Each structure stands twice: as structure tokens, then as C-alpha cells.
C-alpha positions as MATLAB code, in Angstrom:
seq = 'MSSVINQKMQISIKPVYTIGIAADLLGVSVHLLRVYEKEGLILPHRTATGRRLFSDLEIEKVNCIRRLINKEGMNYEGIKRLFALMPCWKIRQCSEEKRSQCKALKNYEKPCWATTEKCSHPLPSCRDCIVYRTTVDCADLKALIYGHSLDK';
ca = [
     117.448  118.666   93.498;
     120.453  118.470   91.199;
     118.217  117.661   88.205;
     116.247  120.864   88.859;
     119.487  122.839   89.062;
     120.958  121.273   85.916;
     117.742  121.904   84.002;
     117.665  125.572   85.021;
     121.314  126.041   84.121;
     120.292  125.453   80.479;
     118.271  128.695   80.326;
     120.313  131.449   78.724;
     121.499  134.251   80.968;
     122.905  136.198   78.035;
     121.324  139.668   78.235;
     119.807  140.285   74.804;
     116.392  141.949   75.223;
     115.897  145.640   75.909;
     113.289  146.445   78.519;
     110.784  147.381   75.796;
     111.260  144.098   73.936;
     111.082  142.124   77.198;
     107.833  143.898   78.117;
     106.373  143.089   74.688;
     107.404  139.436   74.936;
     105.787  139.185   78.375;
     102.702  141.259   77.621;
     103.410  143.628   80.512;
     104.400  147.262   80.812;
     107.942  148.579   81.001;
     106.958  150.170   84.314;
     106.019  146.776   85.766;
     109.444  145.340   84.910;
     111.058  148.312   86.656;
     108.870  147.657   89.712;
     109.929  143.979   89.778;
     113.540  145.080   89.663;
     113.017  147.669   92.404;
     111.317  145.034   94.576;
     114.321  142.726   94.140;
     112.425  140.023   92.273;
     114.575  140.193   89.138;
     118.086  141.381   88.315;
     118.305  142.549   84.719;
     121.804  143.143   83.411;
     122.902  146.780   83.388;
     125.175  148.090   80.667;
     127.931  150.620   81.402;
     125.434  153.351   80.491;
     122.766  151.944   82.842;
     120.566  150.428   80.157;
     118.627  147.351   81.266;
     118.996  144.160   79.271;
     117.006  141.003   79.963;
     117.870  137.385   79.297;
     115.658  134.344   78.809;
     116.181  133.696   82.521;
     114.518  136.988   83.495;
     111.719  136.345   80.996;
     111.019  132.971   82.638;
     111.343  134.449   86.124;
     108.795  137.173   85.306;
     106.430  134.502   83.955;
     106.732  132.709   87.304;
     106.155  135.933   89.263;
     103.070  136.716   87.162;
     101.675  133.227   87.889;
     102.298  133.648   91.617;
     100.439  136.958   91.562;
      97.578  136.059   89.213;
      96.938  132.403   90.096;
      98.177  132.106   93.680;
      97.109  135.571   94.871;
     100.554  136.439   96.216;
     101.867  139.968   96.543;
     105.434  141.260   96.148;
     106.230  140.813   99.824;
     105.055  137.201   99.790;
     107.069  136.422   96.678;
     110.197  137.990   98.179;
     109.780  135.881  101.296;
     109.179  132.757   99.205;
     112.402  133.419   97.273;
     114.160  134.094  100.613;
     113.282  130.534  101.688;
     115.392  129.051   98.899;
     118.033  126.900  100.566;
     120.960  128.800   99.071;
     123.381  127.015  101.384;
     122.160  123.656  100.075;
     122.124  124.713   96.424;
     125.647  126.110   96.755;
     126.787  123.218   98.969;
     128.153  125.527  101.668;
     130.082  124.196  104.603;
     128.688  124.651  108.114;
     131.339  127.311  108.724;
     130.330  129.335  105.653;
     126.663  129.010  106.626;
     127.305  130.348  110.106;
     129.137  133.384  108.697;
     126.714  134.185  105.872;
     124.774  137.380  106.528;
     122.516  136.915  103.505;
     121.343  133.543  104.826;
     120.020  135.181  107.993;
     117.703  137.498  106.039;
     114.218  135.970  105.843;
     112.556  138.982  104.235;
     114.338  139.128  100.887;
     116.105  136.720   98.567;
     119.880  136.752   98.913;
     120.303  138.615   95.608;
     118.131  141.498   96.867;
     119.845  142.104  100.212;
     122.550  144.596  101.027;
     124.271  141.827  102.991;
     125.796  139.717  100.241;
     126.647  136.068  100.638;
     130.119  134.757  101.266;
     130.568  133.540   97.675;
     132.332  136.209   95.628;
     130.887  136.496   92.131;
     130.914  139.424   89.726;
     127.118  139.626   89.995;
     124.279  137.834   91.753;
     122.940  137.179   88.229;
     125.800  134.681   87.884;
     124.808  132.843   91.057;
     123.278  129.386   90.867;
     120.685  130.407   93.479;
     119.324  133.258   91.329;
     119.445  131.030   88.265;
     117.459  128.185   89.848;
     114.548  130.265   91.165;
     112.929  130.478   87.760;
     110.105  127.982   87.445;
     107.164  128.199   89.843;
     106.651  124.439   89.663;
     110.152  123.888   91.023;
     109.990  126.296   93.980;
     108.426  123.785   96.369;
     110.904  121.101   95.369;
     113.789  123.513   95.884;
     112.531  124.610   99.300;
     111.831  121.111  100.577;
     114.728  119.485   98.755;
     112.863  116.708   96.967;
     111.262  115.972   93.647;
     107.529  116.526   93.245;
     107.299  113.830   90.564;
     106.835  111.057   93.129;
];
């Protein structure tokens, strides 16, 4: 699993694309990107004035979401639940004590970054979290959930 994490850490999280540019790059509407944000599937950076900026990470994450919808027939609820299955405690190497106290871990309906109950790891933003950053590539989701490589 660490190779998956290290590989995903290489994708830039620097927010550089406006929502219009991101929509053009992805071939989707601005409205759709707002819906993905509202559903808790992506977390674009917000400037002090509230303007959304997207990074390469969000671009890749939207590509994955589009594949899950168009090729796998999933809906938003299914994708949220799939992301909620990510073993955040394993990715973050949490102790048993932290796991037992984590309110976000107990939510099976939404990914940790989309819940009101935040995890026990204080970060400026969930965008900075390794869990959010590793749920990017659809091909890696199964490996992340089950904790093994699919190359074998």
C-alpha cells in the first residue's frame, strides 16, 4: 500500500485552475464540479474571497469519479460510500486508541473529508490529508480498501 500512497503524493495539490478552466480540462460543466463539491466528492481550494481553485489532484479525482459513474454505473451515494471505506486509520497509521476515539472513522456514509465529525488528526484542511490525496485513481481504490497490490 505504501507504493500507492507514495505514487499519489507526487500529484500536485497546488491550486492553480479556476473552476472554468478545470471544467474545460475535464470536458464537464462548471455546475457539475459544484455538484461534486456539494456531494463531498472533491474539496477544491477556496481563496479568501471564496473563489474555487482546483489542483491536478482534483482533476484526477474527477476523472476517477466520471469513470465510476460512466463505466461502473455508480451514483453519488455509492461513490461516497466507496470513499468512506478507505482505511484511513491504516493509511494514517493510527494507534488503536486514536481509532477508538475517531468519530469520522465511524461514519460509513461519507468519506472522512466530507463529514462534520472530523478525524483526530489536526490539519489546516482535509485537502492536506494523505487519505484525501490517495483516493485519486480508480484502479487503486480496491487495493487501498483491501490493503494489497492488484499487480499479483
